[in-house]
N, C-alpha and C positions, 0 to 999 in steps of 0.2 A: 504494500500500500504506500507507505512513505509520506503521505500527505498529513499535514498537521495544521492546527489552528493556534495562532499566537494570542495569548491573553495576559494582561497584567494582573498580578496578585493584589487583591484589595486589603486582605488581612490574613493573619495566621494565628491560630490558637493551639498551643500544645495540649495534648490529651493522652491519657494512659489507657492501654488496652491490656486485658488480662487473658492469657492463653488458657487452653483447656487444662494445661499442666499447672496452672496457678502462677506462672511467671508473668511479670508485667513488663511491658515495653512502651516506650514513649513514641508517639506518632504526632503528626501535625495535621490539623484541619485547615486546609487552604481554601480561602474564599475567593471566587472569581465571578465576574459578571459576563453575561452573554451580550450579543449585539442589541438586544432589546432593553438591557439594563437589569434584567432579572439576575439575582445573585444566587449562586449555588456553592457547594463545597465538595472538595475531593480530599480524601485522606492520603497522606504521604509519609514516608519514612524520612524524607529529607526536609530540613528546615528551610523556609524561604522568607524573604523580607517583603513587606509591602512595596510595590513598584517593580519587583522582579518580573521578568517576562518568562512565562512557562509555555511549553509546547504541549497541546492537548491532542490526543489521538483517539479516534472513534474505534471501538471494537465491539464484537458480539459476545455477550455473556453466554454461559452454559444453558440458560433458559431461553435463549434466542432473542433476548432484548438487547438493544444497543445501549452502550454507556461510553463515557470518556475516561481516559486516564492520562496522567502526566507522563509524557514520553521522556525517557532519559537520554 
């Protein structure tokens, strides 16, 4: 595919996730706006700063629905 969408990061909030084995890991909730101004979030292992530009890539989930992820 190779195509991606560039979007500026609006805000980042650290959050903790607990695995099935009880271990915790820190992730980041990255807030991004679409072309209409609607804001959504994507979870990331990488910390970003407001104003950073991320590359978003569309992919098909296991259930057949489309979603986006931050391309590394």
